[in-house]
C-alpha positions as semicolon CSV with decimal commas, in nm:
position;residue;x (nm);y (nm);z (nm)
1;M;0,754;4,500;4,231
2;N;0,659;4,221;3,988
3;E;0,692;4,219;3,611
4;N;0,329;4,322;3,559
5;E;0,369;4,630;3,782
6;K;0,679;4,742;3,591
7;Q;0,480;4,749;3,267
8;I;0,172;4,935;3,396
9;V;0,114;5,272;3,227
10;L;-0,188;5,367;3,438
11;D;-0,305;5,147;3,725
12;V;-0,666;5,086;3,824
13;K;-0,696;5,387;4,057
14;D;-0,476;5,626;3,854
15;T;-0,616;5,945;3,700
16;P;-0,499;6,028;3,345
17;K;-0,440;6,381;3,220
18;P;-0,753;6,537;3,062
19;L;-0,664;6,509;2,691
20;T;-0,510;6,164;2,740
21;W;-0,819;6,062;2,933
22;I;-1,050;6,156;2,644
23;A;-0,833;5,983;2,384
24;L;-0,807;5,662;2,586
25;S;-1,182;5,660;2,651
26;F;-1,257;5,704;2,280
27;Q;-1,032;5,406;2,217
28;H;-1,252;5,186;2,437
29;L;-1,564;5,331;2,275
30;F;-1,437;5,231;1,931
31;A;-1,342;4,883;2,052
32;M;-1,696;4,801;2,166
33;F;-1,887;5,009;1,911
34;G;-1,916;4,768;1,618
35;A;-2,040;4,469;1,816
36;T;-2,263;4,674;2,047
37;I;-2,462;4,830;1,762
38;L;-2,476;4,503;1,568
39;V;-2,693;4,333;1,829
40;P;-2,977;4,591;1,828
41;F;-2,947;4,600;1,448
42;L;-3,018;4,225;1,436
43;V;-3,306;4,227;1,686
44;E;-3,456;4,553;1,552
45;L;-3,402;4,769;1,859
46;D;-3,270;5,127;1,856
47;P;-2,885;5,125;1,846
48;A;-2,887;5,459;2,030
49;V;-3,066;5,294;2,322
50;A;-2,809;5,014;2,316
51;L;-2,529;5,270;2,342
52;I;-2,697;5,452;2,632
53;S;-2,780;5,132;2,819
54;S;-2,426;4,998;2,771
55;G;-2,286;5,322;2,912
56;L;-2,522;5,333;3,210
57;G;-2,475;4,960;3,266
58;T;-2,098;5,001;3,272
59;I;-2,124;5,286;3,524
60;A;-2,346;5,068;3,745
61;F;-2,096;4,783;3,715
62;L;-1,807;5,007;3,819
63;L;-2,003;5,128;4,122
64;I;-2,104;4,780;4,234
65;T;-1,749;4,646;4,198
66;K;-1,620;4,939;4,408
67;W;-1,423;5,091;4,119
68;Q;-1,186;4,795;4,124
69;V;-1,268;4,615;3,796
70;P;-1,190;4,802;3,469
71;A;-1,448;4,625;3,252
72;Y;-1,674;4,767;2,980
73;L;-2,018;4,614;2,922
74;G;-2,182;4,601;2,579
75;S;-2,467;4,423;2,401
76;S;-2,477;4,045;2,453
77;F;-2,486;3,816;2,148
78;A;-2,620;3,525;2,353
79;F;-2,964;3,685;2,377
80;I;-3,009;3,758;2,004
81;T;-3,220;3,454;1,915
82;P;-3,432;3,459;2,234
83;I;-3,512;3,829;2,184
84;I;-3,609;3,772;1,819
85;V;-3,837;3,483;1,919
86;A;-3,987;3,673;2,213
87;K;-4,062;3,979;1,997
88;A;-4,223;3,763;1,729
89;E;-4,441;3,578;1,979
90;A;-4,539;3,848;2,227
91;G;-4,387;4,184;2,125
92;V;-4,092;4,392;2,234
93;G;-4,234;4,439;2,584
94;A;-4,219;4,066;2,649
95;A;-3,858;4,055;2,532
96;M;-3,769;4,333;2,775
97;V;-3,947;4,158;3,062
98;G;-3,752;3,843;2,981
99;S;-3,426;4,038;2,978
100;F;-3,511;4,197;3,313
101;L;-3,585;3,855;3,462
102;A;-3,250;3,727;3,332
103;G;-3,079;4,018;3,508
104;L;-3,274;3,938;3,823
105;V;-3,146;3,581;3,812
106;Y;-2,793;3,723;3,797
107;G;-2,870;3,899;4,125
108;L;-3,004;3,583;4,289
109;I;-2,699;3,386;4,179
110;A;-2,475;3,664;4,313
111;L;-2,646;3,638;4,653
112;L;-2,603;3,261;4,648
113;I;-2,234;3,291;4,562
114;K;-2,192;3,547;4,841
115;A;-2,344;3,301;5,088
116;T;-2,187;2,975;4,968
117;G;-1,872;3,061;4,772
118;H;-1,808;3,028;4,400
119;N;-1,675;2,673;4,357
120;W;-2,017;2,518;4,297
121;V;-2,072;2,740;3,992
122;M;-1,796;2,571;3,793
123;K;-1,929;2,228;3,890
124;V;-2,269;2,312;3,742
125;L;-2,122;2,492;3,441
126;P;-1,808;2,305;3,332
127;P;-1,654;2,345;2,983
128;V;-1,824;2,025;2,863
129;V;-2,158;2,207;2,897
130;V;-2,066;2,570;2,829
131;G;-1,838;2,507;2,530
132;P;-2,102;2,328;2,316
133;V;-2,372;2,579;2,417
134;I;-2,151;2,867;2,300
135;I;-2,099;2,679;1,972
136;V;-2,477;2,655;1,942
137;I;-2,510;3,032;1,984
138;G;-2,273;3,101;1,694
139;L;-2,393;2,833;1,453
140;G;-2,756;2,898;1,538
141;L;-2,712;3,252;1,401
142;A;-2,534;3,140;1,084
143;G;-2,853;3,151;0,876
144;T;-2,926;3,505;0,994
145;A;-2,580;3,623;0,887
146;V;-2,610;3,465;0,541
147;D;-2,959;3,609;0,485
148;M;-2,836;3,956;0,578
149;A;-2,545;3,918;0,340
150;T;-2,741;3,793;0,040
151;L;-3,107;3,900;0,056
152;N;-3,263;4,229;-0,053
153;A;-3,637;4,233;0,019
154;N;-3,626;3,852;0,056
155;E;-3,472;3,807;-0,289
156;Y;-3,114;3,708;-0,368
157;S;-2,896;4,009;-0,456
158;L;-2,549;3,968;-0,602
159;Q;-2,485;4,337;-0,533
160;Y;-2,563;4,287;-0,164
161;F;-2,341;3,980;-0,152
162;T;-2,048;4,174;-0,296
163;V;-2,095;4,435;-0,021
164;A;-2,090;4,159;0,241
165;L;-1,780;3,999;0,088
166;V;-1,592;4,332;0,075
167;T;-1,686;4,399;0,438
168;L;-1,581;4,050;0,542
169;L;-1,249;4,075;0,354
170;I;-1,160;4,410;0,511
171;T;-1,247;4,274;0,857
172;I;-1,031;3,965;0,807
173;L;-0,734;4,158;0,666
174;S;-0,756;4,414;0,948
175;S;-0,759;4,139;1,206
176;I;-0,458;3,958;1,057
177;F;-0,229;4,231;0,928
178;L;-0,291;4,542;1,140
179;K;-0,103;4,586;1,464
180;G;-0,160;4,755;1,800
181;F;-0,492;4,921;1,870
182;F;-0,617;4,884;1,511
183;N;-0,584;4,507;1,549
184;L;-0,846;4,532;1,825
185;I;-1,113;4,702;1,613
186;P;-1,132;4,493;1,293
187;V;-1,511;4,484;1,316
188;L;-1,534;4,863;1,322
189;L;-1,284;4,891;1,034
190;G;-1,477;4,631;0,837
191;I;-1,803;4,819;0,885
192;A;-1,632;5,143;0,779
193;G;-1,482;4,981;0,467
194;G;-1,809;4,813;0,373
195;Y;-1,990;5,140;0,424
196;L;-1,754;5,325;0,190
197;Y;-1,798;5,053;-0,073
198;S;-2,177;5,075;-0,034
199;L;-2,152;5,451;-0,075
200;A;-1,950;5,405;-0,394
201;I;-2,211;5,176;-0,552
202;G;-2,498;5,403;-0,445
203;I;-2,705;5,201;-0,199
204;I;-2,696;5,447;0,093
205;D;-2,963;5,708;0,160
206;F;-2,849;6,008;0,369
207;S;-3,193;6,170;0,392
208;K;-3,245;6,052;0,752
209;V;-2,912;6,202;0,858
210;I;-2,995;6,536;0,698
211;E;-3,337;6,548;0,860
212;A;-3,222;6,437;1,207
213;N;-3,170;6,688;1,486
214;W;-2,837;6,711;1,663
215;F;-3,009;6,640;1,994
216;Q;-3,267;6,367;1,985
217;V;-3,430;6,141;2,241
218;P;-3,382;5,777;2,131
219;N;-3,669;5,531;2,093
220;F;-3,677;5,411;2,451
221;V;-3,918;5,130;2,534
222;I;-4,032;5,206;2,889
223;P;-4,248;4,971;3,100
224;F;-4,592;5,109;3,193
225;V;-4,543;5,376;2,926
226;D;-4,490;5,180;2,605
227;Y;-4,617;4,845;2,733
228;T;-4,769;4,679;3,037
229;P;-4,524;4,424;3,179
230;G;-4,646;4,069;3,217
231;I;-4,462;3,755;3,321
232;S;-4,530;3,427;3,142
233;L;-4,373;3,084;3,169
234;D;-4,291;3,095;2,797
235;I;-4,082;3,410;2,836
236;I;-3,908;3,275;3,146
237;L;-3,813;2,952;2,970
238;L;-3,702;3,142;2,660
239;M;-3,480;3,405;2,822
240;V;-3,366;3,292;3,167
241;P;-3,174;2,975;3,065
242;V;-2,940;3,193;2,858
243;V;-2,794;3,305;3,191
244;V;-2,617;2,967;3,200
245;V;-2,400;3,077;2,911
246;T;-2,358;3,445;2,993
247;I;-2,249;3,382;3,353
248;S;-1,992;3,131;3,228
249;E;-1,873;3,390;2,978
250;H;-1,857;3,645;3,259
251;I;-1,643;3,418;3,476
252;G;-1,406;3,357;3,186
253;H;-1,371;3,731;3,125
254;Q;-1,301;3,796;3,494
255;L;-1,027;3,535;3,497
256;V;-0,865;3,677;3,183
257;L;-0,900;4,035;3,306
258;G;-0,743;3,938;3,637
259;K;-0,441;3,797;3,456
260;V;-0,406;4,112;3,245
261;V;-0,435;4,355;3,536
262;G;-0,252;4,140;3,790
263;R;-0,535;4,093;4,039
264;D;-0,766;3,816;4,152
265;Y;-1,110;3,954;4,077
266;I;-1,283;3,628;4,171
267;E;-1,171;3,690;4,532
268;K;-1,167;4,072;4,542
269;P;-1,402;4,248;4,499
270;G;-1,557;3,902;4,454
271;L;-1,737;3,708;4,183
272;H;-2,070;3,790;4,350
273;R;-2,012;4,163;4,298
274;S;-1,913;4,139;3,932
275;I;-2,204;3,906;3,852
276;L;-2,440;4,143;4,034
277;G;-2,298;4,433;3,833
278;D;-2,358;4,241;3,511
279;G;-2,713;4,163;3,618
280;V;-2,793;4,523;3,714
281;A;-2,656;4,640;3,378
282;T;-2,889;4,396;3,202
283;M;-3,187;4,517;3,407
284;I;-3,106;4,879;3,325
285;A;-3,098;4,790;2,956
286;A;-3,430;4,607;2,983
287;V;-3,601;4,906;3,149
288;L;-3,479;5,136;2,868
289;G;-3,554;4,902;2,577
290;G;-3,200;4,790;2,496
291;P;-3,044;4,443;2,460
292;P;-2,892;4,272;2,769
293;N;-2,536;4,365;2,857
294;T;-2,225;4,158;2,918
295;T;-1,855;4,220;2,974
296;Y;-1,664;4,264;2,648
297;G;-1,353;4,074;2,546
298;E;-1,269;4,348;2,295
299;N;-1,213;4,598;2,575
300;I;-1,008;4,351;2,776
301;G;-0,790;4,329;2,467
302;V;-0,746;4,707;2,470
303;L;-0,632;4,689;2,833
304;A;-0,378;4,421;2,746
305;I;-0,232;4,619;2,455
306;T;-0,223;4,965;2,616
307;R;-0,145;4,856;2,976
308;V;-0,382;5,135;3,084
309;Y;-0,604;4,984;3,355
310;S;-0,761;5,300;3,496
311;V;-1,131;5,259;3,576
312;L;-1,168;5,631;3,502
313;V;-1,083;5,560;3,138
314;I;-1,363;5,300;3,131
315;L;-1,592;5,551;3,300
316;G;-1,506;5,807;3,031
317;A;-1,598;5,557;2,757
318;A;-1,929;5,489;2,930
319;V;-2,011;5,860;2,950
320;L;-1,923;5,907;2,582
321;A;-2,151;5,617;2,487
322;V;-2,441;5,780;2,672
323;V;-2,374;6,117;2,507
324;F;-2,350;5,960;2,160
325;G;-2,688;5,794;2,215
326;F;-2,856;6,135;2,242
327;I;-2,693;6,284;1,930
328;G;-2,958;6,242;1,663
329;K;-2,716;6,275;1,371
330;I;-2,509;5,983;1,501
331;S;-2,816;5,765;1,555
332;A;-2,944;5,846;1,205
333;F;-2,601;5,776;1,057
334;I;-2,593;5,433;1,224
335;S;-2,934;5,355;1,072
336;T;-2,794;5,413;0,722
337;I;-2,551;5,121;0,749
338;P;-2,669;4,873;0,482
339;T;-2,786;4,528;0,591
340;P;-2,519;4,341;0,387
341;V;-2,246;4,536;0,567
342;M;-2,371;4,398;0,897
343;G;-2,417;4,061;0,728
344;G;-2,052;4,060;0,624
345;V;-1,917;4,120;0,975
346;S;-2,177;3,881;1,119
347;I;-2,039;3,593;0,911
348;L;-1,709;3,633;1,093
349;L;-1,844;3,730;1,437
350;F;-2,091;3,444;1,464
351;G;-1,823;3,204;1,346
352;I;-1,587;3,341;1,610
353;I;-1,852;3,287;1,877
354;A;-1,881;2,923;1,773
355;S;-1,503;2,889;1,757
356;S;-1,465;3,041;2,104
357;G;-1,680;2,760;2,239
358;L;-1,451;2,511;2,070
359;R;-1,149;2,695;2,206
360;M;-1,290;2,674;2,559
361;M;-1,313;2,297;2,522
362;I;-0,958;2,276;2,388
363;D;-0,810;2,508;2,652
364;S;-0,974;2,303;2,927
365;K;-0,823;1,989;2,769
366;L;-1,165;1,830;2,739
367;D;-1,125;1,468;2,632
368;L;-1,383;1,381;2,366
369;G;-1,246;1,028;2,367
370;N;-1,430;1,000;2,698
371;K;-1,780;0,865;2,629
372;R;-1,940;1,087;2,891
373;N;-1,795;1,407;2,743
374;L;-1,877;1,298;2,389
375;I;-2,240;1,222;2,477
376;I;-2,298;1,553;2,656
377;T;-2,135;1,754;2,376
378;S;-2,319;1,570;2,098
379;V;-2,662;1,602;2,257
380;I;-2,618;1,975;2,323
381;L;-2,502;2,045;1,965
382;V;-2,782;1,859;1,789
383;I;-3,064;1,980;2,015
384;G;-2,938;2,338;2,004
385;I;-2,849;2,374;1,636
386;G;-3,152;2,166;1,532
387;E;-3,371;2,394;1,747
388;A;-3,549;2,102;1,910
389;T;-3,859;2,202;2,103
390;L;-4,022;2,052;2,412
391;K;-4,396;2,133;2,410
392;I;-4,638;2,021;2,680
393;E;-4,965;2,218;2,651
394;N;-4,859;2,579;2,720
395;F;-4,510;2,474;2,829
396;D;-4,258;2,553;2,554
397;L;-3,881;2,510;2,579
398;H;-3,665;2,506;2,269
399;G;-3,331;2,560;2,100
400;M;-3,038;2,687;2,301
401;A;-3,232;2,700;2,628
402;L;-3,340;2,337;2,601
403;A;-2,989;2,231;2,498
404;A;-2,832;2,413;2,795
405;I;-3,070;2,261;3,049
406;I;-3,033;1,908;2,912
407;G;-2,655;1,955;2,909
408;I;-2,654;2,058;3,276
409;I;-2,874;1,762;3,370
410;L;-2,658;1,514;3,179
411;N;-2,344;1,655;3,340
412;L;-2,494;1,615;3,687
413;V;-2,641;1,265;3,645
414;L;-2,396;1,082;3,420
415;P;-2,128;0,907;3,627
416;Q;-1,768;1,021;3,608
417;D;-1,575;0,731;3,458
418;K;-1,224;0,814;3,351
419;E;-1,185;0,470;3,199
420;A;-1,488;0,508;2,972
421;T;-1,289;0,613;2,667
422;I;-1,337;0,519;2,307
423;N;-1,077;0,289;2,159
424;D;-0,954;0,347;1,807
425;N;-1,157;0,054;1,670
426;Q;-1,466;0,111;1,885
427;T;-1,782;0,287;1,773
428;V;-2,053;0,443;1,984
């Protein structure tokens, strides 16, 4: 028995007692809740649908991974900008088609990994490409966070900014000073604190909550019912390249989760199964009208703190998320959260996304004194953050997608030269 086994409270296949089961599942629900509802809030989709699709997606993931991987899937931040652009250009239906295609690509990559092994994936998506692209995701959303924090009907509002600052402060203090489980849900605590402050200054309207029914069908966006699906090159180029980042994020989560639980999930049940599960979860979300799903670091953190690895606890959280999505009062209550509250937590979350890209580069000991690494990183950052666009007639590729593709190409074609480093007195 190794050290990890001695510390396990509930192992992957263990069944908790009923009341303990419910409490532990609620804990995972709270851990993912703040971030999962923030994404649909930003892209103007129904948060209730996001909850339901995250729950169903997680159940699908557990089934596909043969109940071996205790991972919860929630709304993906990487798709925020592409969904906003897709909705603006061609409507919500186009965004959902793009999300479905992204999930389909997950499935194709899973089949390829099954047939050829997983080593080639890391060669195509090394930290020198993925790290800068993740930075682009965070910094590219910085303007959105600031606008949410400061603007009321497109005009600057000091009152709104104070709400955002209070929310941000509570989130930061919770993250730094609170211990145990509460240290894992600073976003949720920040939203709660900002909400109470907003209530105190009178900017919350409860009329929707009062009028809402206890049971209510969310605003699903169903293909062939609410829209007629159509595939265009623009949507493919806008949504599918994001898979470069999300699959890299997925691999990182699987490696971390494996260390926490004491198993090698890349080998068993296999990277192909977990990637397929992620892709199916994204396709389920797309069919229902929710944002794409991805594995959540917040819930991995809960596993590490509690040492409760039971997949049944994750299953319980998924079922609760689905149930919550159909409770009209809860959905209406979520809709009353003021924009600056979400703006306040977004300032921190989007910064953390950017910082996580930087951390990936540091953890991988990426040498930016190497000209090759410096060139790839620099080009990705400027093209992505500057939202450069490649337009050839109806062909349109821009922002993060263009940056990711150019980064992959540069990584594949530029020669590996360990001696090509920058001296102290040398400029590029």
